[in-house]
GUSE-449674 format. One line per field, with one value per residue (C-alpha): residue number from 1; z, x, y. Coordinates in nm, 3 decimals. Each point is the difference from the previous one (the first is absolute). Example, Ala and Ser with C-alpha at 12.3 -4.5 7.8 and 13.67 -1.06 7.14 Angstrom:
n	1;2 .
zz	0.780;-0.066 .
xx	1.230;0.137 .
yy	-0.450;0.344 .
END
This chain:
n	1;2;3;4;5;6;7;8;9;10;11;12;13;14;15;16;17;18;19;20;21;22;23;24;25;26;27;28;29;30;31;32;33;34;35;36;37;38;39;40;41;42;43;44;45;46;47;48;49;50;51;52;53;54;55;56;57;58;59;60;61;62;63;64;65;66;67;68;69;70;71;72;73;74;75;76;77;78;79;80;81;82;83;84;85;86;87;88;89;90;91;92;93;94;95;96;97;98;99;100;101;102;103;104;105;106;107;108;109;110;111;112;113;114;115;116;117;118;119;120;121;122;123;124;125;126;127;128;129;130;131;132;133;134;135;136;137;138;139;140;141;142;143;144;145;146;147;148;149;150;151;152;153;154;155;156;157;158;159;160;161;162;163;164;165;166;167;168;169;170;171;172;173;174;175;176;177;178;179;180;181;182;183;184;185;186;187;188;189;190;191;192;193;194;195;196;197;198;199;200;201;202;203;204;205;206;207;208;209;210;211;212;213;214;215;216;217;218;219;220;221;222;223;224;225;226;227;228;229;230;231;232;233;234;235;236;237;238;239;240;241;242;243;244;245;246;247;248;249;250;251;252;253;254;255;256;257;258;259;260;261;262;263;264;265;266;267;268;269;270;271;272;273;274;275;276;277;278;279;280;281;282;283;284;285;286;287;288;289;290;291;292;293;294;295;296;297;298;299;300;301;302;303;304;305;306;307;308;309;310;311;312;313;314;315;316;317;318;319;320;321;322;323;324;325;326;327;328;329;330;331;332;333;334;335;336;337;338;339;340;341;342;343;344;345;346;347;348;349;350;351;352;353;354;355;356;357;358;359;360;361;362;363;364;365;366;367;368;369;370;371;372;373;374;375;376;377;378;379;380;381;382;383;384;385;386;387;388;389;390;391;392;393;394;395;396;397;398;399;400;401;402;403;404;405;406;407;408;409;410;411;412;413;414;415;416;417;418;419;420;421;422;423;424;425;426;427;428;429;430;431;432;433;434;435;436;437;438;439;440;441;442;443;444;445;446;447;448;449;450;451;452;453;454;455;456;457;458;459;460;461;462;463;464;465;466;467;468;469;470;471;472;473;474;475;476;477;478;479;480;481;482;483;484;485;486;487;488;489;490;491;492;493;494;495;496;497;498;499;500;501;502;503;504;505;506;507;508;509;510;511;512;513;514;515;516;517;518;519;520;521;522;523;524;525;526;527;528;529;530;531;532;533;534;535;536;537;538;539;540;541;542;543;544;545;546;547;548;549;550;551;552;553;554;555;556;557;558;559;560;561;562;563;564;565;566;567;568;569;570;571;572;573;574;575;576;577;578;579;580;581;582;583;584;585;586;587;588;589;590;591;592;593;594;595;596;597;598;599;600;601;602;603;604;605;606;607;608;609;610;611;612;613;614;615;616;617;618;619;620;621;622;623;624;625;626;627;628;629;630;631;632;633;634;635;636;637;638;639;640;641;642;643;644;645;646;647;648;649;650;651;652;653;654;655;656;657;658;659;660;661;662;663;664;665;666;667;668;669;670;671;672;673;674;675;676;677;678;679;680;681;682;683;684;685;686;687;688;689;690;691;692;693;694;695;696;697;698;699;700;701;702;703;704;705;706;707;708;709;710;711;712;713;714;715;716;717;718;719;720;721;722;723;724;725;726;727;728;729;730;731;732;733;734;735;736;737;738;739;740;741;742;743;744;745;746;747;748;749;750;751;752;753;754;755;756;757;758;759;760;761;762;763;764;765;766;767;768;769;770;771;772;773;774;775;776;777;778;779;780;781;782;783;784;785;786;787;788;789;790;791;792;793;794;795;796;797 .
zz	5.736;0.043;0.005;-0.331;-0.158;0.123;-0.157;-0.331;0.005;0.079;-0.267;-0.254;0.095;-0.029;-0.345;-0.103;0.136;-0.170;-0.327;0.037;0.068;-0.288;-0.239;0.116;-0.034;-0.353;-0.085;0.143;-0.210;-0.313;0.086;0.051;-0.329;-0.174;-0.088;0.097;-0.164;0.203;0.315;-0.024;-0.043;0.305;0.222;-0.083;0.094;0.320;0.097;-0.050;0.252;0.245;-0.046;0.077;-0.070;-0.170;-0.247;-0.092;-0.045;-0.215;-0.210;-0.061;-0.091;-0.237;-0.189;-0.013;-0.158;-0.256;-0.059;0.085;0.149;0.086;0.213;0.143;0.115;0.154;0.198;0.107;0.151;0.188;0.124;0.161;0.193;0.212;0.318;-0.131;-0.293;-0.021;-0.152;-0.302;-0.038;-0.004;-0.255;-0.214;0.035;-0.131;-0.292;-0.079;0.001;-0.246;-0.228;0.006;-0.091;0.338;0.026;0.269;0.229;-0.100;0.096;0.327;0.087;-0.128;0.239;0.294;-0.091;-0.026;0.373;0.044;-0.223;-0.286;-0.337;-0.314;-0.356;-0.132;-0.367;-0.089;0.115;-0.227;-0.289;-0.307;-0.293;-0.234;-0.284;-0.027;0.017;0.074;-0.209;0.023;-0.316;-0.038;-0.319;0.209;0.350;0.107;0.317;0.103;0.095;-0.287;0.063;-0.131;-0.337;-0.224;-0.369;-0.236;-0.285;-0.240;0.190;0.159;0.352;0.285;0.321;0.293;0.095;0.184;-0.241;-0.028;0.093;0.311;0.343;0.110;0.258;0.034;0.018;-0.156;0.124;-0.195;0.044;0.309;0.157;0.118;-0.130;0.105;-0.228;-0.148;-0.358;-0.099;0.136;0.176;0.370;0.077;-0.217;-0.106;-0.359;-0.298;0.002;-0.153;-0.368;-0.255;-0.287;-0.329;-0.149;-0.368;-0.177;-0.062;0.374;-0.053;0.320;-0.001;0.281;0.008;0.112;0.254;-0.133;0.357;0.087;0.280;0.016;0.224;-0.011;-0.311;0.029;-0.025;-0.357;-0.110;-0.362;-0.114;-0.298;-0.129;-0.013;0.003;0.368;0.266;0.378;0.215;0.333;0.061;0.303;-0.084;0.145;0.152;0.035;0.221;0.298;0.309;0.236;0.094;0.002;-0.195;-0.168;-0.377;-0.109;-0.347;-0.211;-0.288;-0.343;-0.348;-0.346;-0.362;-0.239;-0.341;-0.327;0.076;0.339;0.202;0.310;-0.071;0.270;0.343;0.240;0.372;0.158;0.204;0.319;0.013;0.318;0.010;0.357;0.138;-0.175;-0.278;-0.308;-0.196;-0.232;-0.218;-0.188;-0.231;-0.063;-0.328;-0.052;0.329;-0.005;0.335;0.117;0.276;0.201;0.334;0.254;0.367;0.005;0.322;0.084;-0.114;0.190;0.051;-0.228;-0.371;-0.086;-0.337;-0.131;-0.316;-0.156;-0.283;-0.297;-0.307;-0.366;0.069;0.275;0.275;0.317;0.289;0.367;0.118;0.127;0.234;-0.105;0.359;0.273;-0.202;-0.224;0.213;0.325;0.254;-0.215;-0.365;-0.303;-0.347;-0.373;-0.080;-0.320;-0.128;-0.236;-0.076;0.307;0.241;0.180;0.037;0.243;0.229;0.377;0.313;0.225;-0.121;0.105;-0.246;-0.058;0.075;-0.061;-0.280;-0.143;-0.302;0.078;-0.193;0.077;-0.204;-0.073;0.105;-0.006;0.373;0.046;-0.027;0.051;0.210;-0.022;-0.159;0.017;-0.343;0.173;-0.159;-0.242;-0.009;0.362;0.201;0.345;-0.154;-0.178;-0.296;-0.169;-0.325;-0.143;-0.368;-0.184;-0.373;-0.153;0.049;0.063;0.062;0.324;0.167;0.350;0.184;0.292;0.200;0.085;0.055;-0.309;-0.214;-0.242;0.164;0.287;-0.127;-0.306;-0.241;-0.030;-0.270;0.092;-0.239;0.031;-0.002;-0.043;-0.250;-0.059;0.066;-0.191;0.097;-0.221;0.146;-0.264;0.003;-0.179;-0.323;0.002;0.098;0.293;0.320;0.121;0.368;0.287;0.097;0.289;-0.151;0.211;-0.107;0.229;-0.038;0.112;0.050;0.233;0.141;-0.042;-0.185;-0.318;-0.059;-0.307;-0.192;-0.165;-0.339;-0.027;0.143;-0.245;0.006;0.288;-0.018;0.233;0.008;0.057;0.131;-0.232;0.056;0.232;0.014;0.060;0.100;-0.148;0.160;-0.144;0.177;-0.019;0.146;-0.254;-0.195;0.029;0.177;-0.250;0.139;-0.213;0.142;-0.337;-0.012;0.010;-0.121;0.001;-0.333;-0.147;-0.242;-0.101;0.203;0.017;0.141;-0.106;0.113;-0.106;0.257;-0.096;0.295;0.017;0.182;0.248;-0.117;0.346;0.067;-0.336;-0.041;-0.121;0.063;0.076;0.106;0.130;0.256;0.047;0.300;0.073;0.104;0.344;0.047;0.052;-0.003;-0.277;-0.250;-0.072;-0.367;0.102;0.231;-0.265;-0.149;0.346;0.085;-0.312;0.074;0.352;-0.135;-0.253;0.270;0.231;-0.277;-0.111;0.278;-0.244;-0.048;0.216;-0.031;-0.007;0.093;-0.086;0.115;-0.105;0.041;-0.225;0.012;0.232;0.372;0.180;-0.047;0.362;-0.025;-0.333;0.118;0.292;-0.228;-0.250;0.288;0.106;-0.357;-0.019;0.337;-0.103;-0.292;0.234;0.258;-0.265;-0.145;0.344;0.087;-0.318;0.120;-0.151;0.229;0.094;-0.059;-0.370;-0.045;-0.016;0.042;-0.089;0.000;-0.186;0.076;-0.292;-0.112;-0.299;-0.176;-0.334;-0.102;0.106;-0.109;0.089;-0.125;0.220;-0.197;0.221;-0.050;-0.124;0.215;-0.245;0.063;0.377;-0.021;-0.197;0.268;0.292;-0.043;0.129;-0.250;0.043;-0.145;0.035;-0.018;-0.043;0.190;0.209;0.225;-0.176;0.070;0.126;-0.147;-0.186;-0.162;-0.359;0.043;-0.340;-0.183;-0.305;-0.236;0.096;-0.312;0.090;0.199;-0.134;0.275;-0.212;-0.057;0.375;0.034;-0.260;0.188;0.327;-0.168;-0.151;0.351;0.111;-0.285;0.093;0.334;-0.178;0.068;-0.320;-0.287;-0.238;-0.018;-0.295;-0.033;-0.130;-0.163;-0.053;-0.346;-0.235;0.289;0.090;0.345;0.313;0.280;0.368;0.034;-0.297;0.131;0.315;-0.215;-0.185;0.334;0.084;-0.338;0.056;0.341;-0.164;-0.259;0.281;0.169;-0.317;-0.201;-0.243;-0.118;-0.325;-0.071;-0.316;-0.017;-0.254;-0.075;-0.127;-0.080;-0.031;-0.345;-0.072;-0.230;-0.292;0.012;-0.059;0.286;0.237;-0.081;0.111;0.307;0.108;-0.044;0.234;0.256;-0.007;0.010;0.307;0.198;-0.125;0.105;0.343;0.076;-0.136;0.232;0.287;-0.075;-0.228;-0.258;-0.346;-0.134;0.209;-0.167;-0.347;-0.120;-0.297;-0.115;-0.181;-0.033;-0.016;-0.156;0.324;0.201;0.322;-0.084;-0.371;-0.047;-0.284;0.225;0.319;0.328;0.188;0.236;-0.296;-0.154;0.335;0.013;-0.340;0.089;0.176;0.021;0.086;0.192;-0.050;0.182;-0.137;0.208;-0.299;-0.116;-0.340;-0.038;0.096;-0.285;-0.238;0.113;-0.063;-0.353;-0.045;0.112;-0.255;-0.272;0.105;0.008;-0.343;-0.155;-0.237;0.157;0.320;-0.122;0.230 .
xx	6.649;-0.350;-0.145;0.168;-0.133;-0.353;0.015;0.115;-0.284;-0.261;0.142;-0.012;-0.360;-0.090;0.151;-0.197;-0.325;0.072;0.071;-0.319;-0.208;0.166;-0.086;-0.362;-0.029;0.136;-0.229;-0.302;0.081;0.027;-0.331;-0.174;0.144;-0.140;0.345;-0.111;0.281;0.265;-0.217;-0.048;0.372;0.093;-0.278;0.124;0.357;-0.116;-0.200;0.312;0.182;-0.289;-0.327;-0.273;-0.372;0.022;0.269;-0.181;-0.336;0.145;0.195;-0.322;-0.188;0.277;-0.007;-0.380;0.020;0.245;-0.234;0.278;-0.238;0.254;0.213;-0.309;-0.122;0.340;0.005;-0.364;0.086;0.289;-0.228;-0.242;0.291;0.024;-0.199;-0.120;-0.181;-0.368;-0.305;0.048;0.353;-0.138;-0.260;0.272;0.200;-0.296;-0.049;0.371;-0.020;-0.287;0.176;0.314;-0.201;0.056;-0.359;0.050;0.138;-0.275;-0.278;0.176;0.018;-0.354;-0.137;0.183;-0.112;-0.362;0.009;0.082;-0.290;0.235;-0.129;0.206;-0.102;0.157;0.046;0.045;-0.358;-0.147;-0.191;0.208;-0.171;0.028;-0.131;0.333;0.366;0.273;0.314;0.312;0.088;0.351;0.049;-0.014;0.104;0.362;0.193;-0.078;-0.326;-0.252;-0.356;-0.298;-0.173;-0.122;-0.085;-0.006;-0.243;0.250;0.008;0.342;0.047;0.166;0.140;0.204;0.333;0.327;0.192;0.284;0.356;0.054;-0.006;-0.017;-0.281;-0.221;-0.354;-0.183;-0.282;-0.264;-0.040;-0.218;0.092;0.298;0.345;0.352;0.277;0.340;0.043;0.139;-0.240;-0.330;0.081;-0.304;0.130;0.350;-0.120;-0.054;-0.294;-0.331;-0.048;-0.276;0.074;-0.184;-0.072;-0.095;-0.209;0.314;0.074;0.306;0.065;0.131;0.036;-0.235;0.153;-0.188;-0.065;0.011;0.349;0.204;-0.220;0.106;-0.300;-0.222;-0.296;-0.375;-0.077;-0.363;-0.086;-0.323;-0.177;-0.187;0.296;0.382;0.059;0.172;-0.011;0.286;0.176;0.351;0.219;0.241;0.294;-0.129;0.229;-0.036;-0.154;0.140;-0.068;0.308;-0.192;-0.322;-0.211;-0.047;-0.340;-0.094;-0.209;-0.244;0.072;-0.142;0.148;-0.102;0.125;0.133;-0.030;0.316;-0.133;0.228;-0.124;0.002;-0.026;-0.151;-0.250;-0.019;-0.320;-0.127;-0.034;0.365;0.186;0.329;0.080;-0.342;-0.141;0.042;-0.220;0.042;-0.167;-0.228;-0.300;-0.220;-0.369;-0.020;-0.372;-0.088;0.302;0.129;0.357;0.061;0.321;0.147;0.129;0.080;-0.111;-0.145;-0.359;0.016;-0.070;0.368;0.286;-0.073;-0.367;-0.175;-0.132;-0.149;-0.021;-0.229;0.148;-0.129;0.095;0.291;0.136;-0.093;-0.029;-0.245;0.059;0.103;-0.283;0.084;-0.171;-0.109;0.024;-0.153;0.308;0.267;0.143;0.263;0.258;0.097;-0.232;0.142;-0.018;-0.363;-0.139;-0.359;-0.166;-0.363;-0.141;0.257;0.290;0.310;0.275;0.269;-0.010;0.187;-0.293;-0.280;0.010;0.221;0.244;0.313;0.160;-0.172;-0.296;-0.215;-0.365;-0.304;-0.328;-0.298;-0.034;-0.349;-0.188;0.032;0.349;0.149;-0.120;0.149;0.378;0.103;0.345;0.084;0.156;0.239;0.173;-0.011;0.110;0.273;0.162;0.222;-0.087;-0.238;-0.092;-0.026;-0.300;-0.065;-0.299;0.054;-0.282;-0.187;0.260;0.286;0.095;0.329;0.127;0.330;0.127;0.311;-0.132;0.236;0.123;0.023;0.279;0.101;-0.088;-0.335;-0.144;-0.283;-0.258;-0.254;-0.336;-0.109;-0.368;-0.025;-0.374;-0.264;-0.294;-0.337;-0.302;-0.348;-0.298;-0.351;-0.267;-0.375;-0.182;0.001;0.377;-0.009;0.182;-0.201;-0.153;-0.027;0.248;0.146;0.219;0.330;0.264;0.336;0.219;0.354;-0.034;0.374;0.032;-0.352;-0.052;-0.235;0.117;-0.090;-0.217;-0.097;-0.338;-0.065;-0.372;-0.214;0.122;0.380;0.232;0.379;0.272;0.369;0.085;0.317;0.189;-0.033;-0.299;-0.360;-0.309;-0.363;-0.262;-0.340;-0.269;-0.332;-0.316;-0.344;-0.220;0.294;0.190;0.330;0.277;0.301;0.307;0.293;0.172;0.179;0.372;0.317;0.202;0.173;-0.179;0.212;-0.262;-0.002;-0.381;-0.218;-0.359;-0.324;-0.362;-0.271;-0.366;-0.212;-0.314;-0.314;-0.128;-0.335;-0.153;-0.261;0.063;-0.190;0.240;-0.189;-0.351;-0.134;-0.321;-0.051;-0.338;-0.182;-0.243;-0.354;-0.011;0.374;0.300;0.282;0.258;-0.053;0.285;0.015;0.046;0.297;0.277;-0.084;-0.006;0.332;0.159;-0.157;0.148;0.347;-0.029;-0.100;0.282;0.255;-0.133;-0.083;-0.151;-0.304;-0.314;-0.325;-0.363;-0.250;-0.370;-0.227;-0.359;-0.281;-0.274;-0.342;-0.171;-0.069;-0.021;0.228;0.116;0.092;0.177;0.194;0.137;0.076;0.186;0.204;0.100;0.103;0.218;0.157;0.070;0.212;0.185;0.061;0.128;0.250;0.118;0.080;0.205;0.213;-0.176;-0.033;-0.362;0.056;0.046;-0.345;-0.316;-0.318;-0.349;-0.331;-0.321;-0.241;-0.239;-0.004;0.234;-0.086;0.159;-0.317;-0.306;-0.281;-0.274;-0.360;-0.100;0.218;0.186;0.377;0.156;0.254;0.264;-0.110;0.002;0.350;0.128;-0.142;0.167;0.346;0.289;0.154;0.376;0.155;0.377;0.118;0.350;0.116;-0.318;0.090;-0.033;0.288;0.232;0.351;0.055;0.316;-0.033;-0.084;0.074;0.328;-0.112;0.192;-0.016;-0.201;-0.275;-0.199;-0.348;-0.233;-0.111;0.359;0.042;-0.326;0.112;0.327;-0.183;-0.241;0.291;0.128;-0.346;-0.022;0.342;-0.162;-0.292;-0.252;-0.104;-0.103;-0.243;-0.325;-0.053;-0.363;-0.046;-0.309;-0.153;-0.004;-0.220;-0.116;0.033;-0.159;0.199;0.074;0.007;0.381;0.033;-0.263;0.215;0.300;-0.204;-0.116;0.366;0.049;-0.300;0.140;0.330;-0.173;-0.182;0.331;0.181;-0.222;0.284;0.019;-0.131;-0.090;0.057;-0.208;0.095;-0.223;0.138;-0.113;0.169;0.109;-0.302;-0.277;0.003;0.163;-0.328;-0.175;0.292;0.014;-0.361;0.053;0.312;-0.192;-0.273;0.263;0.159;-0.343;-0.116;0.306;-0.058;-0.366;0.081;0.251;-0.233;-0.269;0.249;0.034;0.304;-0.049;-0.034;0.226;0.279;-0.033;0.053;-0.036;0.126;-0.049;0.241;-0.177;0.254;0.280;0.196;0.006;0.197;0.086;0.057;-0.061;-0.124;-0.136;-0.089;-0.096;-0.309;0.225;0.162;-0.338;-0.112;0.309;-0.094;-0.370;0.045;-0.043;0.323;0.013;0.271;0.060;0.108;0.048;0.058;-0.319;0.154;0.076;-0.356;-0.123;0.236;-0.135;-0.356;0.097;0.176;-0.313;-0.209;0.246;0.006;-0.378;-0.032;0.272;-0.102;0.268;-0.205;-0.355;-0.247 .
yy	3.452;-0.151;0.347;0.081;-0.325;0.074;0.346;-0.151;-0.259;0.263;0.227;-0.284;-0.082;0.365;0.019;-0.311;0.141;0.329;-0.183;-0.206;0.308;0.180;-0.286;-0.002;0.377;-0.028;-0.292;0.183;0.305;-0.214;-0.169;0.336;0.125;-0.310;-0.134;-0.348;-0.189;0.182;-0.011;-0.376;-0.054;0.208;-0.142;-0.350;0.096;0.170;-0.308;-0.210;0.214;0.018;-0.189;0.254;-0.006;0.341;-0.108;-0.322;0.173;0.279;-0.252;-0.193;0.319;0.109;-0.331;0.016;0.345;-0.139;-0.298;-0.245;-0.258;-0.267;0.234;0.168;-0.342;-0.078;0.325;-0.026;-0.335;0.163;0.279;-0.247;-0.150;0.315;0.054;0.337;-0.169;0.099;-0.166;0.229;-0.139;-0.356;0.103;0.158;-0.325;-0.202;0.237;-0.018;-0.381;0.009;0.248;-0.213;-0.310;-0.168;-0.120;-0.265;0.266;0.241;-0.244;-0.078;0.371;0.062;-0.260;0.157;0.353;-0.109;-0.078;0.371;0.109;0.090;-0.123;-0.045;-0.080;-0.319;0.070;-0.368;-0.065;0.266;-0.158;0.077;0.165;-0.297;0.210;0.178;-0.081;0.254;-0.043;0.221;0.191;-0.139;0.201;0.321;-0.099;0.021;-0.068;0.356;0.168;0.009;0.108;0.192;-0.016;0.282;0.030;0.296;0.048;-0.160;-0.328;0.050;-0.133;0.187;-0.144;0.132;-0.156;0.059;-0.220;0.253;-0.088;0.214;-0.160;-0.361;-0.004;-0.303;0.129;0.297;0.214;0.183;0.374;-0.001;0.334;0.198;-0.073;0.089;-0.114;0.078;0.113;-0.340;-0.260;-0.047;-0.019;-0.213;-0.281;0.092;-0.049;0.221;0.242;-0.098;0.079;-0.047;-0.239;-0.031;-0.341;0.000;-0.261;-0.209;0.012;0.217;0.196;0.360;0.251;0.300;0.328;0.207;0.352;0.135;0.132;-0.157;-0.310;-0.283;-0.233;-0.005;-0.242;-0.075;0.116;0.014;0.086;0.158;-0.156;0.303;0.239;-0.037;0.065;-0.208;0.039;-0.129;0.044;0.127;0.049;0.278;0.185;0.321;0.298;0.301;-0.174;0.165;-0.291;-0.200;-0.331;-0.045;-0.265;-0.010;-0.134;-0.118;0.237;-0.034;0.150;-0.029;0.051;-0.007;-0.269;0.103;-0.189;-0.199;-0.112;0.227;0.184;0.372;0.266;-0.056;0.148;-0.053;-0.120;0.298;-0.205;-0.106;0.086;-0.189;0.110;-0.097;-0.304;-0.253;-0.038;-0.324;-0.258;0.217;-0.140;0.209;-0.068;0.190;-0.054;0.168;0.236;-0.115;-0.061;-0.256;-0.029;-0.109;0.253;0.039;0.364;0.136;-0.083;-0.363;-0.318;-0.086;-0.098;0.029;0.056;-0.004;0.333;0.144;0.343;0.110;0.186;0.183;-0.012;0.235;-0.225;0.242;-0.204;0.027;-0.076;-0.347;-0.221;-0.289;-0.326;-0.052;-0.265;-0.283;0.002;0.171;-0.133;0.104;-0.184;0.056;-0.013;0.055;-0.086;0.094;-0.152;0.024;-0.248;-0.083;0.170;-0.143;0.162;-0.217;0.103;-0.137;0.029;-0.097;0.091;-0.225;-0.364;-0.176;-0.279;0.200;0.339;0.186;-0.188;0.084;0.078;0.111;0.173;0.110;0.370;0.109;0.329;0.050;-0.143;-0.345;-0.355;-0.276;-0.035;-0.331;-0.156;-0.145;-0.301;-0.245;0.011;0.382;0.028;-0.169;0.031;0.268;0.330;-0.002;0.324;0.203;-0.190;0.080;-0.149;0.014;-0.201;-0.326;-0.265;0.243;0.168;0.083;0.066;0.024;-0.205;-0.078;-0.348;-0.290;-0.181;0.312;0.071;0.324;0.226;0.117;-0.175;0.067;-0.277;-0.063;-0.145;-0.270;-0.071;-0.377;-0.022;-0.099;0.227;-0.163;0.128;-0.124;0.085;-0.033;-0.061;-0.040;-0.279;0.197;0.034;0.367;0.159;-0.017;0.324;-0.087;0.005;-0.339;-0.107;-0.115;-0.175;-0.139;-0.211;-0.127;-0.362;-0.043;0.299;-0.040;0.372;0.230;0.171;0.362;0.056;0.310;0.049;0.157;0.065;-0.281;-0.258;-0.009;-0.086;0.002;-0.119;-0.074;-0.366;-0.157;-0.229;-0.373;0.025;-0.121;0.210;-0.022;0.233;0.054;0.228;0.064;0.206;-0.064;-0.172;-0.145;-0.324;0.049;-0.059;-0.187;-0.061;-0.194;-0.049;0.337;-0.067;0.170;-0.321;-0.043;0.303;0.202;0.258;0.320;0.011;-0.275;0.063;-0.162;0.049;-0.071;-0.016;0.103;-0.213;0.105;-0.258;-0.144;-0.013;-0.271;-0.164;-0.331;-0.269;-0.322;-0.121;-0.336;-0.153;-0.272;-0.168;-0.149;-0.274;0.090;0.160;-0.058;0.231;-0.256;0.018;-0.280;-0.237;0.105;0.369;-0.059;-0.041;0.340;0.162;-0.164;0.147;0.337;-0.005;-0.076;0.282;0.247;-0.104;0.041;0.340;0.243;0.249;-0.226;0.014;-0.196;0.115;-0.275;0.054;-0.284;-0.079;-0.251;-0.126;0.168;-0.248;0.067;0.334;0.298;-0.015;-0.362;0.042;0.303;-0.200;-0.295;0.217;0.146;-0.350;-0.078;0.313;-0.078;-0.357;0.130;0.237;-0.273;-0.239;0.248;0.114;-0.360;-0.011;0.293;0.301;0.303;0.064;0.371;-0.069;-0.157;0.212;-0.209;0.122;-0.187;0.074;-0.283;-0.048;0.363;-0.046;-0.325;-0.078;-0.189;0.196;-0.227;0.254;0.020;-0.290;-0.235;-0.247;-0.016;-0.318;-0.176;0.120;0.360;-0.052;-0.144;0.298;0.231;-0.183;0.149;0.210;0.238;0.040;0.315;0.025;0.363;0.135;0.310;0.018;0.295;0.335;0.240;-0.273;-0.037;-0.325;-0.128;-0.109;-0.370;-0.142;-0.010;0.195;0.223;0.367;0.084;-0.250;0.247;-0.072;-0.126;-0.293;-0.108;-0.010;-0.192;-0.253;-0.053;-0.059;-0.237;-0.191;-0.051;-0.111;-0.245;-0.139;-0.079;-0.166;0.272;0.173;-0.225;0.168;-0.194;-0.230;-0.113;-0.355;-0.147;-0.343;-0.150;0.198;0.224;0.368;-0.001;0.101;-0.242;0.106;-0.014;0.230;0.237;0.022;0.092;0.259;0.145;0.055;0.163;0.226;0.098;0.089;0.214;0.182;0.076;0.104;0.231;0.067;-0.362;-0.139;-0.362;-0.196;-0.323;-0.267;-0.300;-0.333;-0.357;-0.334;-0.114;-0.216;0.121;0.242;0.341;0.176;-0.181;0.053;0.371;0.043;-0.220;0.193;0.326;-0.123;-0.107;0.347;0.160;-0.192;0.118;0.354;-0.011;-0.141;0.274;0.262;-0.134;0.044;0.369;0.007;0.274;-0.153;0.279;-0.146;-0.342;-0.137;-0.355;-0.194;-0.354;-0.228;-0.334;-0.279;0.208;0.058;-0.323;-0.014;-0.360;-0.051;-0.372;-0.218;-0.279;0.192;-0.161;0.121;0.195;0.175;0.078;0.145;0.227;0.143;0.069;0.334;0.375;0.181;0.329;0.260;0.330;0.333;0.314;0.227;0.180;0.070;-0.368;-0.078;0.218;-0.175;-0.336;0.119;0.097;-0.333;-0.181;0.182;-0.089;-0.365;-0.016;0.157;-0.209;-0.278;-0.215;-0.028;-0.065;-0.178 .
END
């Protein structure tokens, strides 16, 4: 009896093993025949009866082929629970986690795999392209598979879909290669076959009939613009094949389009071979008469490769040319699309964010440039493909990313940017004709923004919405232009335009002069000179574009050797004083001249007066802006961009100096009824003469005045003499008389208008005023004005 029971048990176990093996053989056959829906179902059942590594791995692979990421993730987790699991299985588990949106698990697995030298791209860490936003086209997408985008010359849109009623599978697959299927449904998915649909301008969708007989799949239309021809792929029923089991590959055909928009007739692409290889996703470069497509024909790099063939006006095609290893990989490349010198395509072989990603590369004479992943939002952890660029601001692609309406969905790219337009002008308002360095930075992302240049003068860029930017423009010999006010926050206009006037740097520009005087045989700084030096030190510390030239002198007494040494001490005393006040020694240039350059050269054996000796014992201070030729300087003054005249810049700097108490124009005062110059005023005029030596472009206007006492006629003559004496003094100091004009106004323009003036008020009115002009044309006008004033009967002596 026990023997009989043992036989029954063994027989039952044998039947179970046989049944298990039978299920696996059936599932394997379905997997090999690409019927992934049926294979996944049977592998799952077989695993329930006996948990094997093979069943779990094949179930995971089947769901991956169907793009069912949730179930693929579940089965990948099961696979890694088996002892047979390899590093590749763990990598596949991590990728499945990412595709299913399980990012915590993905990062956990990524960290573990990195210890095994396996690297993975974390798509969440990729900087999103904030210039664009991908939105699903809900007006076209369904709960089925909808993908691709093509347009005919009439503006109609064409997509590919399996939205028919047959079958109830969960996930679709594009035509990627061989197919085995029943006449009723697509075995890969259990769904209807793929068909092309036409979408008119009112978004009404109608099915397009394939003109090729016995078509199963009809997909990938591409319409020419210059003639009514459309290329497309079909997978068709083939009769007469004597093989018992064979693979059917998609083929490429083209048809003409009649006046009603129907496809009429068909021609097969001469390189079709449905038993040997697939040909899919055509794109036609009409201008260069070149047809691009994807194929797994022999001689490629593995999987689907991108090829092209040339054709003539009669659509006679040349031999296929592989695009080469820069573009093609051992995995699949598909969906070629050319625009503006760039090739766009999808690939599983280049490093991406997951599955098929969209890439681009520049088309060059000797091949292709660096491959660039378009990044987010174009790409996702799932499949992204069928890129179609329509026009600026409109592009489309297809994706089976999470959150879609259906299985595959069509997405529209909305470019969420503002266009930035920078115009570089010269001081005459014309476009610059020199090359400048132009940099644009997104301050929010702390990243550079790519710019394009149109001629030397115009730069354009695409800016993110609601962001702030920094512009920097540079060229040797010009002020660097920095603009931190560029912002797209709250901007409704599509174009943000700026005009930048590029200003040449006026190297070694004198902006201020002063004189300090010394006692006989002394080099110490006098007490009365220290306040001016203190202010000068503060100005230099606040403005690093200012340097100081110090030229020191002696009077004409004593020997040359002695005076040279004394003048050196005087120069060094100025340097030492300013250094103690915090000015860098490197910014002060001292020179000494002894008695070789007196301002009062008595000569002819005539002894100098003490006043003359005092005027000779001096240090000349010349403050220069932008002292180092060729050095880059930022624009130091907050001026309007159009204020690019050198003298406007000088005036702005001098305003700042005057705010610090440094640049008051001299006003020469006189004693009652006198027109002689006092020593303090001669010192002021010496400073004015020094300024006129430094600025040869300046013109002086001298205006003589009196107090209000005395007759008008007397005061007119007295004010003329007061203007004349200043004129003569400056002329004697080497100032060209053509650079000076003088006028006299008597008592008609008092500083203090009083009926009963005090002596102090009378003194304020007894003066000669000095005014600058840096405009030669204005100087000429002032000369003419002087002549008119002199000749006028209103201003008689």
